VEXMIKE-910055 format. One record per residue (C-alpha): residue number from 1; chain; x negated, y negated, z; residue in three letters. Coordinates in steps of 0.05 Angstrom, whole numbers, plus 32768, in hexadecimal, padded with zeros to 4 digits. Each point is the difference from the previous one (the first is absolute). Example, Ala and Ser with C-alpha at 12.3 -4.5 7.8 and 13.67 -1.06 7.14 Angstrom:
2
PT   nr  kette     x     y     z  rest
PT    1      A  7F0A  805A  809C   Ala
PT    2      A  7FE5  7FBB  7FF3   Ser
END
This chain:
564
PT   nr  kette     x     y     z  rest
PT    1      A  84E4  71E7  857B   Met
PT    2      A  7FF7  8047  801B   Ile
PT    3      A  8037  802E  7FFC   Lys
PT    4      A  8022  8014  804A   Pro
PT    5      A  7FFB  804C  7FEC   Asp
PT    6      A  7FB4  7FF7  7FEA   Val
PT    7      A  7FF4  7FD7  803D   Leu
PT    8      A  8022  8034  802E   Lys
PT    9      A  7FCB  8035  7FDD   Lys
PT   10      A  7FC7  7FD8  800F   Tyr
PT   11      A  8012  8001  804B   Arg
PT   12      A  8012  8042  8002   Gln
PT   13      A  7FBA  8019  7FE9   Ser
PT   14      A  7FDF  7FCA  8028   Ala
PT   15      A  801F  8023  8041   Val
PT   16      A  7FF4  803F  7FEE   Glu
PT   17      A  7FB1  7FEA  7FF8   Leu
PT   18      A  7FFE  7FE4  8043   Asn
PT   19      A  8020  803E  8021   Gln
PT   20      A  7FC8  8023  7FD8   Gln
PT   21      A  7FCE  7FD7  8027   Phe
PT   22      A  801D  8017  8041   Lys
PT   23      A  7FED  8048  7FF6   Ala
PT   24      A  7FD0  8033  7FF0   Gly
PT   25      A  7FBA  7FEC  7FEA   Lys
PT   26      A  8018  7FB4  7FF5   Phe
PT   27      A  801D  7FFF  8045   Lys
PT   28      A  7FB8  7FEC  8026   Thr
PT   29      A  7FF5  7FC3  7FD4   Leu
PT   30      A  801A  7FBD  8005   Ile
PT   31      A  8037  7FF8  7FC4   Pro
PT   32      A  7FD7  7FCE  7FD0   Glu
PT   33      A  7FC1  8035  8002   Arg
PT   34      A  802D  8036  7FFB   Ala
PT   35      A  8020  7FDF  7FC0   Phe
PT   36      A  7FC7  7FF9  7FE3   Ile
PT   37      A  7FE2  8043  800D   Glu
PT   38      A  8045  801D  7FE7   Trp
PT   39      A  7FFC  7FDE  7FBD   Tyr
PT   40      A  7FBB  8013  7FF2   Ala
PT   41      A  801A  804A  8007   Glu
PT   42      A  8042  7FFB  7FE0   Ala
PT   43      A  7FDE  7FE1  7FC2   Arg
PT   44      A  7FB9  801B  7FFE   Phe
PT   45      A  8008  803C  801E   Gly
PT   46      A  7FEA  8021  804E   Asn
PT   47      A  7FB8  8007  7FE0   Phe
PT   48      A  7FFE  7FAE  8004   Cys
PT   49      A  7FEE  7FDD  803C   Lys
PT   50      A  8002  7FBA  8002   Pro
PT   51      A  7FC8  7FD2  8023   Arg
PT   52      A  802A  7FD7  802F   Met
PT   53      A  7FDE  7FB4  8004   Leu
PT   54      A  803E  7FE4  8026   Asp
PT   55      A  7FE0  7FE0  8040   Gly
PT   56      A  7FE2  7FB4  800F   Lys
PT   57      A  7FE5  7FE0  7FC7   Lys
PT   58      A  800D  8034  7FCB   Asp
PT   59      A  8005  7FC6  7FCC   Gly
PT   60      A  8050  801B  7FF6   Gly
PT   61      A  7FEA  8046  7FE6   Ile
PT   62      A  8026  8036  802F   Asp
PT   63      A  7FE0  803F  7FD0   Ala
PT   64      A  7FDB  8014  7FC9   Val
PT   65      A  8005  8041  7FDC   Ile
PT   66      A  7FD6  8021  7FC3   Asp
PT   67      A  801D  8029  7FD3   Ile
PT   68      A  7FD9  8015  7FC8   Gly
PT   69      A  7FE2  7FC3  7FDD   Glu
PT   70      A  8038  7FD4  801C   Ile
PT   71      A  7FF5  7FDF  8047   Thr
PT   72      A  8043  7FEE  801E   Tyr
PT   73      A  7FFF  7FC1  802F   Val
PT   74      A  8044  7FF8  8029   Leu
PT   75      A  8022  7FCE  8030   Gln
PT   76      A  8043  8018  801C   Ser
PT   77      A  803A  7FDF  8020   Lys
PT   78      A  8025  802C  8026   Tyr
PT   79      A  8047  7FF7  8023   Glu
PT   80      A  7FFC  8020  8040   Val
PT   81      A  8054  7FF3  8007   Thr
PT   82      A  8012  8015  7FBC   Pro
PT   83      A  8023  7FC0  7FDC   Arg
PT   84      A  7FE5  8004  7FB9   Val
PT   85      A  7FF7  7FAC  7FFC   Ser
PT   86      A  7FDE  7FE0  7FCA   Leu
PT   87      A  7FB8  7FFA  8000   Val
PT   88      A  7FE6  7FB9  8010   Ser
PT   89      A  7FDE  7FD5  7FC5   Arg
PT   90      A  7FC8  7FEF  8033   Asn
PT   91      A  7FF5  804D  8003   Asp
PT   92      A  7FF7  8008  7FBB   Ile
PT   93      A  7FE0  7FC7  7FF5   Gly
PT   94      A  7FC6  800F  802B   Glu
PT   95      A  7FF9  8047  7FE5   Phe
PT   96      A  7FFC  7FEC  7FBB   Gln
PT   97      A  7FCD  7FC7  8011   Asn
PT   98      A  7FD6  8035  8025   Leu
PT   99      A  8007  8030  7FC5   Ala
PT  100      A  7FE9  7FC1  7FD5   Arg
PT  101      A  7FC2  7FEF  8033   Lys
PT  102      A  7FE7  804F  7FEA   Phe
PT  103      A  800E  8003  7FB7   Lys
PT  104      A  7FF3  7FBA  7FE3   Asp
PT  105      A  7FB5  7FF4  7FEE   Pro
PT  106      A  8014  7FB5  800A   Asn
PT  107      A  8014  8009  8044   Cys
PT  108      A  7FBA  8017  8020   Glu
PT  109      A  7FF9  7FBF  802E   Asp
PT  110      A  8042  8012  801E   Glu
PT  111      A  7FF4  8045  8008   Tyr
PT  112      A  7FC3  7FED  8023   Ser
PT  113      A  8019  7FD9  802F   Asp
PT  114      A  8039  8030  800B   Trp
PT  115      A  7FCD  803B  800A   Ile
PT  116      A  7FDF  7FD6  8036   Ser
PT  117      A  803C  8002  802A   Thr
PT  118      A  800D  804B  8007   Val
PT  119      A  7FE0  802D  8032   Arg
PT  120      A  7FBA  801A  7FF2   Val
PT  121      A  8007  8044  7FFC   Glu
PT  122      A  802F  8003  7FC4   Ile
PT  123      A  7FDA  7FCE  7FD6   Arg
PT  124      A  7FDC  802D  7FD4   Asn
PT  125      A  8038  8029  7FF2   Leu
PT  126      A  8029  7FC1  7FE7   Tyr
PT  127      A  7FC3  7FED  7FD8   Asn
PT  128      A  7FFF  8047  7FD8   Lys
PT  129      A  8047  7FEC  7FF0   Ile
PT  130      A  7FF7  7FBD  7FEE   His
PT  131      A  7FC1  8013  7FCD   Gln
PT  132      A  802D  8034  7FE4   Lys
PT  133      A  8049  7FD7  7FF7   Ala
PT  134      A  7FCF  7FCB  7FDB   Val
PT  135      A  7FE2  8035  7FD2   Lys
PT  136      A  803E  802C  7FFD   Asn
PT  137      A  8042  7FDF  8012   Pro
PT  138      A  8029  803C  7FF0   Lys
PT  139      A  7FD5  8029  802D   Gln
PT  140      A  8015  7FD4  803A   Val
PT  141      A  804E  7FFA  8013   Arg
PT  142      A  8019  7FDF  802A   Phe
PT  143      A  8045  800F  8024   Ile
PT  144      A  8031  7FDE  802A   Phe
PT  145      A  8023  803D  8022   Ile
PT  146      A  8041  7FED  802B   Thr
PT  147      A  803D  8014  8011   Thr
PT  148      A  8020  7FC0  7FF3   Lys
PT  149      A  8023  7FF0  7FBE   Arg
PT  150      A  7FD3  7FDA  7FD1   Ser
PT  151      A  801A  7FC5  7FC4   Glu
PT  152      A  7FB8  7FEE  7FED   Phe
PT  153      A  7FEB  801C  7FBC   Val
PT  154      A  7FB7  8026  8001   Asp
PT  155      A  7FBC  7FE3  7FDA   Asp
PT  156      A  7FCA  801A  7FE7   Glu
PT  157      A  7FE3  7FF2  804A   Leu
PT  158      A  802E  8028  802A   Phe
PT  159      A  8039  802B  8009   Glu
PT  160      A  8039  8005  802A   Thr
PT  161      A  8022  803B  801B   Glu
PT  162      A  803D  7FE9  8028   Asp
PT  163      A  803B  8029  8015   Ile
PT  164      A  8016  8012  7FBF   Gln
PT  165      A  7FC7  802C  7FEF   Lys
PT  166      A  7FEF  8013  804A   Ile
PT  167      A  8047  801F  7FFE   Ser
PT  168      A  7FF6  802B  7FC1   Ala
PT  169      A  7FB7  8018  8026   Leu
PT  170      A  8024  8013  803F   Trp
PT  171      A  803B  8021  7FD7   Tyr
PT  172      A  7FCB  8032  7FDF   Leu
PT  173      A  7FD4  8001  803D   Tyr
PT  174      A  803E  8014  802A   Ser
PT  175      A  800E  8038  7FCD   Glu
PT  176      A  7FC0  8019  8009   Gly
PT  177      A  7FE6  7FF2  7FAF   Phe
PT  178      A  7FB4  7FF7  7FF8   Thr
PT  179      A  7FEB  7FB5  7FF9   Pro
PT  180      A  8025  7FE6  7FBF   Pro
PT  181      A  7FE4  7FE7  7FBE   Thr
PT  182      A  7FFF  7FB5  800A   Glu
PT  183      A  8019  7FF6  7FB7   His
PT  184      A  7FFF  8007  7FB8   Ile
PT  185      A  8005  7FDC  7FC5   Asp
PT  186      A  802C  8025  7FBE   Leu
PT  187      A  8006  7FEF  7FBD   Leu
PT  188      A  8046  801A  7FF1   Leu
PT  189      A  8021  8003  7FB8   Asp
PT  190      A  8047  8004  7FE7   Ser
PT  191      A  8015  7FF7  804E   Ala
PT  192      A  803B  7FF3  8020   Trp
PT  193      A  801E  7FF6  8047   Tyr
PT  194      A  8041  800B  802D   Thr
PT  195      A  800D  7FF9  8042   Ser
PT  196      A  8034  8020  802D   Ser
PT  197      A  803F  7FE1  801D   Glu
PT  198      A  7FEC  7FF6  8040   Lys
PT  199      A  7FB8  7FE8  7FF4   Gly
PT  200      A  7FE6  803E  801C   Arg
PT  201      A  7FD0  800B  7FCB   Tyr
PT  202      A  7FE4  7FE7  7FB9   Ile
PT  203      A  7FE8  8030  7FCC   Thr
PT  204      A  7FD4  7FF5  7FC4   Tyr
PT  205      A  7FFB  802E  7FC1   Val
PT  206      A  7FCD  7FFB  7FCA   Gly
PT  207      A  7FC2  8019  7FDF   Leu
PT  208      A  7FB8  7FFA  801C   Ala
PT  209      A  7FB8  800F  7FE2   Glu
PT  210      A  7FE6  803F  8020   Val
PT  211      A  7FB9  7FDA  7FFC   Lys
PT  212      A  801A  7FD2  803C   Asp
PT  213      A  8018  803A  802D   Phe
PT  214      A  7FB6  8027  7FF7   Leu
PT  215      A  7FDC  7FBA  8017   Arg
PT  216      A  802A  8000  8033   Leu
PT  217      A  7FF5  803D  8015   Met
PT  218      A  7FB5  7FFF  7FFB   Arg
PT  219      A  8006  7FC3  802E   Glu
PT  220      A  8029  8029  8030   Asp
PT  221      A  7FD0  802A  8020   Glu
PT  222      A  8028  8015  8039   Asn
PT  223      A  803D  800A  7FCE   Glu
PT  224      A  8028  7FCE  8028   Arg
PT  225      A  802B  7FF8  7FC7   Leu
PT  226      A  8020  8040  800B   Phe
PT  227      A  800C  7FF2  804E   Ala
PT  228      A  804C  800B  7FF9   Gln
PT  229      A  7FF9  8042  7FD3   Asn
PT  230      A  8012  8041  8021   Val
PT  231      A  7FCA  8027  7FDC   Arg
PT  232      A  7FB7  7FEB  7FE3   Thr
PT  233      A  7FE3  8020  7FC8   Asn
PT  234      A  8016  804C  7FF9   Leu
PT  235      A  7FD4  8010  7FC4   His
PT  236      A  803B  802E  7FE3   Ser
PT  237      A  8014  801C  7FBD   Lys
PT  238      A  802A  7FD1  7FFF   Val
PT  239      A  7FCD  7FC4  8000   Asn
PT  240      A  7FDA  8029  7FC7   Glu
PT  241      A  8039  7FF5  7FD9   Tyr
PT  242      A  8003  7FB9  800B   Ile
PT  243      A  7FB6  7FF8  7FF0   Arg
PT  244      A  800C  8023  7FBF   Lys
PT  245      A  8039  7FD4  7FE9   Thr
PT  246      A  7FD9  7FBE  800F   Tyr
PT  247      A  7FBE  801E  7FDD   Glu
PT  248      A  802B  801D  7FC3   Asp
PT  249      A  803B  7FD2  7FF7   Glu
PT  250      A  7FF0  7FBA  8022   Pro
PT  251      A  8028  7FD4  7FD5   Asp
PT  252      A  8043  8028  8020   Val
PT  253      A  7FED  800F  8043   Phe
PT  254      A  802E  7FD1  801E   Trp
PT  255      A  8039  8022  7FE3   Leu
PT  256      A  7FEB  804D  8012   Cys
PT  257      A  7FF3  7FE1  804F   Asn
PT  258      A  802C  7FEE  803A   Asn
PT  259      A  7FD2  7FC9  800B   Gly
PT  260      A  7FE5  7FD6  803E   Val
PT  261      A  802D  7FEE  803B   Tyr
PT  262      A  7FE4  7FC7  8027   Ile
PT  263      A  8023  7FED  8043   Val
PT  264      A  7FEB  7FB8  8012   Cys
PT  265      A  800A  7FC3  8035   Lys
PT  266      A  8001  7FC9  7FD4   Lys
PT  267      A  7FFB  7FFC  7FB4   Val
PT  268      A  7FE8  7FB6  7FD6   Gln
PT  269      A  8012  7FFF  7FBB   Ala
PT  270      A  7FDF  7FCF  7FCF   Ser
PT  271      A  8015  8011  7FBA   Gly
PT  272      A  7FED  8048  7FF7   Asn
PT  273      A  7FD1  7FFD  8039   Gln
PT  274      A  8010  801B  8045   Tyr
PT  275      A  7FDD  7FFC  803E   Lys
PT  276      A  801B  803B  8039   Leu
PT  277      A  7FF0  7FF1  8046   Thr
PT  278      A  7FF1  8048  8029   Tyr
PT  279      A  8012  8026  7FC8   Pro
PT  280      A  8000  8049  8001   Ser
PT  281      A  8006  8039  7FCC   Val
PT  282      A  803A  802F  8018   Ile
PT  283      A  8008  802C  7FC7   Asn
PT  284      A  7FC9  8001  7FC5   Gly
PT  285      A  7FC9  8013  8026   Ser
PT  286      A  7FF4  8047  7FD9   Gln
PT  287      A  8000  7FD2  7FC2   Thr
PT  288      A  7FD1  7FCD  8014   Leu
PT  289      A  7FCD  8037  8019   His
PT  290      A  800F  802C  7FCC   Ala
PT  291      A  7FED  7FC6  7FCD   Ile
PT  292      A  7FC2  7FEC  8027   Ala
PT  293      A  7FE5  8042  7FFD   Glu
PT  294      A  7FFA  7FFF  7FB9   Ser
PT  295      A  7FC2  7FF6  7FDA   Ser
PT  296      A  8024  7FD5  7FC9   Gln
PT  297      A  8019  7FBD  8007   Lys
PT  298      A  8037  7FED  7FCF   His
PT  299      A  802A  7FC2  7FFC   Pro
PT  300      A  803C  8019  801B   Cys
PT  301      A  8044  7FE7  801F   Lys
PT  302      A  8023  801A  803E   Ile
PT  303      A  8048  7FF6  8018   Leu
PT  304      A  7FFF  7FDD  8042   Val
PT  305      A  803C  7FEB  8036   Arg
PT  306      A  7FF8  7FD6  803D   Ile
PT  307      A  8026  7FFC  8035   Leu
PT  308      A  7FFF  7FC4  8029   Glu
PT  309      A  8019  8006  804A   Met
PT  310      A  8009  7FCD  8032   Asp
PT  311      A  7FD2  7FEA  8036   Ile
PT  312      A  8011  803F  802A   Leu
PT  313      A  8015  8032  7FC8   Gly
PT  314      A  8039  802F  7FFE   Asp
PT  315      A  7FE3  8044  801F   Pro
PT  316      A  803B  8024  7FED   Lys
PT  317      A  8000  7FEB  7FB6   Leu
PT  318      A  7FB4  8005  7FF8   Leu
PT  319      A  8006  804B  8023   Ser
PT  320      A  8037  8011  7FCA   Ala
PT  321      A  7FDC  7FE0  7FC1   Val
PT  322      A  7FBD  802D  8011   Val
PT  323      A  802D  803C  800E   Arg
PT  324      A  8024  7FF8  7FBF   Arg
PT  325      A  7FC6  7FED  7FD2   Thr
PT  326      A  7FCD  8030  8011   Asn
PT  327      A  8014  8036  7FCF   Thr
PT  328      A  7FC5  800E  7FD0   Gln
PT  329      A  7FDA  8027  8032   Asn
PT  330      A  8028  8031  8025   Ala
PT  331      A  800F  7FDE  8043   Met
PT  332      A  7FF4  802C  803D   Lys
PT  333      A  802E  7FED  803B   Leu
PT  334      A  7FCC  7FF4  802D   Val
PT  335      A  7FE8  7FC9  7FCE   Asn
PT  336      A  8045  7FDC  8002   Leu
PT  337      A  7FF0  7FF3  8051   Phe
PT  338      A  7FBC  7FDC  7FF3   Ala
PT  339      A  801A  7FBC  8015   His
PT  340      A  8032  8017  8036   Asp
PT  341      A  7FFA  7FE3  803F   Ser
PT  342      A  7FF4  8037  802F   Ala
PT  343      A  7FC3  8012  7FCA   Gln
PT  344      A  7FEA  7FB9  8007   Leu
PT  345      A  8003  7FFE  8049   Ser
PT  346      A  7FDC  8047  8001   Ile
PT  347      A  7FC9  7FE1  7FD3   Ala
PT  348      A  7FF5  7FC2  802F   Thr
PT  349      A  7FFF  8027  8039   Tyr
PT  350      A  7FD1  8035  7FEB   Leu
PT  351      A  7FD1  7FC8  7FE4   Asp
PT  352      A  7FE8  7FEF  804C   Arg
PT  353      A  7FE4  8043  7FFE   Tyr
PT  354      A  7FDF  7FF7  7FC1   His
PT  355      A  802C  803A  7FDE   Ile
PT  356      A  8011  7FED  7FB9   Phe
PT  357      A  8052  8015  7FFB   Tyr
PT  358      A  8000  800F  7FB7   Glu
PT  359      A  804A  7FEC  7FE9   Arg
PT  360      A  7FF3  7FFE  7FB7   Arg
PT  361      A  7FEB  8036  7FD7   Glu
PT  362      A  7FB9  8006  7FF0   Lys
PT  363      A  7FF6  7FBC  8025   Glu
PT  364      A  7FC8  8013  802A   Trp
PT  365      A  7FD5  8014  7FC0   Gln
PT  366      A  800A  7FD0  7FD1   Asn
PT  367      A  8000  7FC5  8035   Glu
PT  368      A  7FEB  800D  8044   Arg
PT  369      A  7FD2  802C  8004   Lys
PT  370      A  7FBE  7FD5  7FF4   Thr
PT  371      A  8020  7FC2  802B   Leu
PT  372      A  800E  8027  803D   Leu
PT  373      A  7FC2  8028  8009   Ser
PT  374      A  8010  8005  804E   Gly
PT  375      A  803D  801D  7FF7   Tyr
PT  376      A  8022  8047  7FF3   Val
PT  377      A  803A  8006  7FD7   Pro
PT  378      A  804B  8027  800A   Val
PT  379      A  8032  8000  7FD2   Asp
PT  380      A  804E  7FFE  8011   Thr
PT  381      A  800A  8043  7FF2   Lys
PT  382      A  7FD2  801F  8030   Asn
PT  383      A  801D  7FD0  8031   Val
PT  384      A  8046  8010  7FF4   Ala
PT  385      A  7FEA  804A  8002   Gln
PT  386      A  7FDC  7FF0  8049   Trp
PT  387      A  8038  7FDE  8018   Leu
PT  388      A  8031  802C  7FEF   Ser
PT  389      A  7FE0  8034  802E   Thr
PT  390      A  8020  7FDE  803F   Ala
PT  391      A  803F  8007  7FDF   Asp
PT  392      A  801D  8045  8007   Ser
PT  393      A  803C  7FF0  7FDB   Ser
PT  394      A  7FD9  7FFF  7FBC   Ile
PT  395      A  7FD8  8034  800B   Gly
PT  396      A  7FC1  8018  7FEE   Leu
PT  397      A  8005  8026  7FC8   Gly
PT  398      A  8028  7FC9  7FDE   Ile
PT  399      A  7FC6  7FD0  8013   Ala
PT  400      A  7FCD  8030  7FDA   Arg
PT  401      A  8029  8013  7FC9   Ser
PT  402      A  8032  7FCD  7FEC   Gln
PT  403      A  7FDE  7FBD  800C   Val
PT  404      A  802B  7FDB  7FD2   Ala
PT  405      A  8036  8010  802E   Ser
PT  406      A  7FDE  7FD2  8037   Leu
PT  407      A  8013  7FC4  7FDC   Phe
PT  408      A  804B  800F  7FF7   Asp
PT  409      A  8027  7FCD  8027   Asp
PT  410      A  800E  8032  803D   Ala
PT  411      A  7FC2  801F  8009   Asn
PT  412      A  7FD6  7FB5  7FF0   Tyr
PT  413      A  802E  7FDC  8039   Gln
PT  414      A  7FEC  803C  802D   Arg
PT  415      A  7FB3  7FF6  7FF1   Ile
PT  416      A  7FF8  7FB8  7FF5   Phe
PT  417      A  8043  7FDC  801A   Gly
PT  418      A  7FDF  7FE7  8042   Ser
PT  419      A  7FC0  7FE0  7FE1   Phe
PT  420      A  800E  7FB8  8013   Ser
PT  421      A  7FDF  7FC8  7FE9   Ser
PT  422      A  7FF4  7FE2  804C   Asp
PT  423      A  7FDB  8045  800D   Phe
PT  424      A  8026  8005  803F   Gln
PT  425      A  8019  8046  7FF6   Ser
PT  426      A  7FE7  803E  8021   Pro
PT  427      A  7FF6  801D  7FB7   Val
PT  428      A  7FC5  7FDB  7FF7   Tyr
PT  429      A  7FDA  802A  803D   Gly
PT  430      A  801F  8045  7FD9   Lys
PT  431      A  7FE4  7FDE  7FBC   Leu
PT  432      A  7FB8  7FFA  8020   Ile
PT  433      A  7FFF  8042  8029   Glu
PT  434      A  8021  802A  7FB9   Leu
PT  435      A  7FCC  7FDA  7FD8   Val
PT  436      A  7FC7  8019  8021   Trp
PT  437      A  8020  8044  800A   Ala
PT  438      A  8005  8005  7FB3   Gly
PT  439      A  7FBF  7FE3  7FEA   Leu
PT  440      A  7FE7  8036  8040   Phe
PT  441      A  801E  803E  7FE0   Val
PT  442      A  7FED  7FE5  7FB4   Asp
PT  443      A  7FAE  7FFB  801C   Asn
PT  444      A  800F  8043  801E   Leu
PT  445      A  7FEB  802F  7FCD   Ser
PT  446      A  7FB9  7FE6  8000   Arg
PT  447      A  7FEE  802B  8037   His
PT  448      A  8025  803E  7FE8   Leu
PT  449      A  7FE7  803E  7FDB   Ser
PT  450      A  8023  8005  7FB7   Glu
PT  451      A  8033  802F  8012   Arg
PT  452      A  801F  7FD9  8032   Thr
PT  453      A  7FFF  7FBC  7FE0   Lys
PT  454      A  8035  8019  7FCD   Val
PT  455      A  802B  8019  8038   Phe
PT  456      A  7FF7  7FBF  8027   Thr
PT  457      A  8013  7FD1  7FB9   Lys
PT  458      A  8041  8023  7FFC   Ile
PT  459      A  8010  7FFE  8052   Ser
PT  460      A  7FE7  7FB1  8004   Arg
PT  461      A  8045  7FE2  8016   Leu
PT  462      A  8007  8035  8036   Leu
PT  463      A  7FBC  7FF4  8019   Leu
PT  464      A  800A  7FB4  8001   Val
PT  465      A  803C  800C  802B   Lys
PT  466      A  7FDA  802A  802E   Ala
PT  467      A  7FC7  7FC9  800A   Val
PT  468      A  8033  7FCD  8002   Tyr
PT  469      A  802B  8021  803B   Glu
PT  470      A  7FB4  8011  801C   Ser
PT  471      A  8000  7FB4  8002   Ile
PT  472      A  8041  7FF5  8023   Gln
PT  473      A  7FE5  8039  8034   His
PT  474      A  7FC9  7FD4  8015   Ser
PT  475      A  800A  7FB1  801F   Lys
PT  476      A  7FB4  8001  7FF1   Arg
PT  477      A  8003  800F  7FB3   Leu
PT  478      A  8038  7FD1  8000   Lys
PT  479      A  7FCF  7FC9  8017   Asn
PT  480      A  7FC2  800F  7FD4   Ile
PT  481      A  801F  8020  7FBB   Val
PT  482      A  800B  7FB2  7FF1   Pro
PT  483      A  7FB2  7FF1  8014   Asp
PT  484      A  7FF3  8043  7FD9   Met
PT  485      A  8028  7FE6  7FBA   Leu
PT  486      A  7FDE  7FBE  8007   Thr
PT  487      A  7FB8  801E  7FFD   Glu
PT  488      A  8017  8032  7FC4   His
PT  489      A  7FF2  803A  8032   Arg
PT  490      A  802C  803B  7FEC   Tyr
PT  491      A  7FCC  8038  7FE9   Gly
PT  492      A  7FE4  7FF1  7FC4   Arg
PT  493      A  7FBE  8012  8024   Lys
PT  494      A  8007  8024  8039   Tyr
PT  495      A  8034  8023  8027   Ile
PT  496      A  7FF0  8025  8040   Thr
PT  497      A  7FFF  804A  8004   Thr
PT  498      A  8042  8008  8032   Pro
PT  499      A  802B  7FD6  7FD3   Ile
PT  500      A  7FED  8028  7FC6   Leu
PT  501      A  800C  803D  8021   Lys
PT  502      A  804F  7FF3  801A   Val
PT  503      A  800F  7FE8  7FBB   Leu
PT  504      A  7FE4  8040  7FD6   Lys
PT  505      A  8028  8024  8034   Asp
PT  506      A  803C  7FDF  7FEC   Ile
PT  507      A  7FED  8007  7FB9   Ile
PT  508      A  7FF9  804A  800A   Ala
PT  509      A  8043  8004  8029   Ser
PT  510      A  8026  7FE5  7FC4   Thr
PT  511      A  7FDC  802F  7FCC   Val
PT  512      A  801A  8037  8031   Ala
PT  513      A  8042  7FE6  8001   Glu
PT  514      A  8000  7FFA  7FB4   Gln
PT  515      A  7FE0  8047  7FEE   Lys
PT  516      A  8040  801E  802F   Glu
PT  517      A  8030  7FD7  7FD2   Glu
PT  518      A  7FE1  8019  7FC4   Gln
PT  519      A  800B  804C  8016   Ser
PT  520      A  8045  7FEF  8000   Lys
PT  521      A  8001  7FD4  7FBF   Asp
PT  522      A  7FC5  8004  7FCC   Pro
PT  523      A  8006  7FBF  7FE4   Asn
PT  524      A  7FF5  7FE1  8043   Ile
PT  525      A  7FB5  7FEF  7FF5   Asp
PT  526      A  7FDC  7FD1  802A   Tyr
PT  527      A  800F  7FC2  7FD4   Ser
PT  528      A  8053  8012  7FFE   Asn
PT  529      A  7FF8  800C  804A   Phe
PT  530      A  7FF5  7FAE  8009   Phe
PT  531      A  803D  7FF5  7FD2   Lys
PT  532      A  8039  8011  802A   Arg
PT  533      A  800E  7FDE  803F   Asn
PT  534      A  801D  803A  8022   Asp
PT  535      A  7FBE  802E  8003   Leu
PT  536      A  7FD3  7FC7  800C   Ile
PT  537      A  8029  7FE9  8042   Asp
PT  538      A  7FF9  8047  8016   Gln
PT  539      A  7FB2  8000  7FF2   Ala
PT  540      A  7FF8  7FB8  8027   Tyr
PT  541      A  802A  802A  803A   Val
PT  542      A  7FCF  803A  7FFF   Thr
PT  543      A  7FC2  7FDD  7FF6   Ala
PT  544      A  8008  7FBC  801E   Cys
PT  545      A  801C  8018  8042   Phe
PT  546      A  7FFC  7FCA  803C   Pro
PT  547      A  7FBB  8026  8019   Asp
PT  548      A  7FE1  7FF9  7FBB   Val
PT  549      A  8012  7FB5  7FFB   Ile
PT  550      A  7FEB  7FFB  8048   Ser
PT  551      A  7FB8  8017  7FED   Ser
PT  552      A  7FFB  7FDE  7FBE   Leu
PT  553      A  800A  7FBA  8026   Ala
PT  554      A  7FCC  801A  8037   Asn
PT  555      A  7FD0  8014  7FC7   Ala
PT  556      A  800E  7FB9  7FDE   Leu
PT  557      A  7FFB  7FDB  8036   Glu
PT  558      A  7FBF  8023  801E   Lys
PT  559      A  7FE1  7FF6  7FB2   Gly
PT  560      A  8023  7FBB  7FF3   Ala
PT  561      A  7FB6  7FE0  8007   Val
PT  562      A  7FD8  802B  7FC9   Lys
PT  563      A  803B  8001  7FD4   Ile
PT  564      A  7FDC  7FDA  7FC6   Gln
END
């Protein structure tokens, strides 16, 4: 019998999922279709597009997804009104029989009779899947996905992903994590476990073989095993020391290393065999990457800690664990906010413009660059700086020279506090305008002389503020900037001469201001000038008075269509 508190959590996630389908990109789809498309994205990533087959004479198959060598055949049962009722024996029985027709070589006659009932245009697809399923049964997976509860046990023919797994997947998706690893199998020696008093979590501790993790990493091309880690491979000096210890003293490596910390949704233990559902390494990424890069492969034990959370997780506890265990490599304050709800919301919102928001250090370089060929990266530090230019209480000098302070509690709330997950706040419009302005200014140097480039780099936040205020000055610019960002037109190749002239005049004016200040204090060179809020504020008033902002707005309006 299912516990009332667990059933309540199932229903909570089912309701939240139902609400998700009434807004955003899923709202134009019927709920049953939205459920399948959401599942495909949450489970495999937003690069995955399921082939939808539901309709008349579909043979009981709703969608087909090809991921690498594996073909996933899906049937869904979605409750439009979330009740989390039980899956019927008939539903499961019919799907099991369907899988048997495809996979069992002794069911050719049954398959032939069945395929004749399917509409003609999809028979060829089904025949290809059938041939593959008979030849390589493990490469064709029949999955029954549902927001109901299932009490039926999977077998070699089919799998069921009921509300328990859907709830876990929804939690990971709603928090913005990349699709998780489905499961991993580990052998743990000398293992023990303990649970919390209120059942919030169970912890397991033991020793595993390094080779098992190296195998998992080889199979994990998209680094999903590290989905909830705040950093990817840093290639740091500490990593070199880790690798040297592994190579020189593998027999005592586990004594000299903090090991691997894994969070997962479920642990199934049988003897010393452990199956982890939706696992993610939250600490130990540097250790594993350092060993993986070694040319030597030694028998070696590594300490493993496993944290099994409940179906909807405990974000506060998980956040505390992540923050307090990441200490081997120096942790920058910005990294600790990688999975903050505001950062996840920004990443989701910018994705619609094919902008990759790099929340985790070196994530673009290590994982995403080859996967997102049509995307442009921006990192958390730059976005924080760009957003801060619209808040006079922070100051451009602080934003330029004390970036870490932007992630102190007070400043962080000023900059990121309004980014809610429903995307309704006006701050998202500001985000798009400032990201465009930031990218535009960062590309400005391509079109300037070498001498002016130096000044542009130092004064970049002042220029971002000027471009942003010019956008506020023009209703037309506010309308076209989102399209320009979508098309990635922000000055990489071409900016019109009138726009360049206004911006160069602004730079020249700031240089004049700096020279005047330096005549009073020889230490105030151009770089030091732009570390002081008071001096930059005065320079902005002088260089970007209303007529200048108006001129820049006019130049951007007229030259917008030519900006490339």
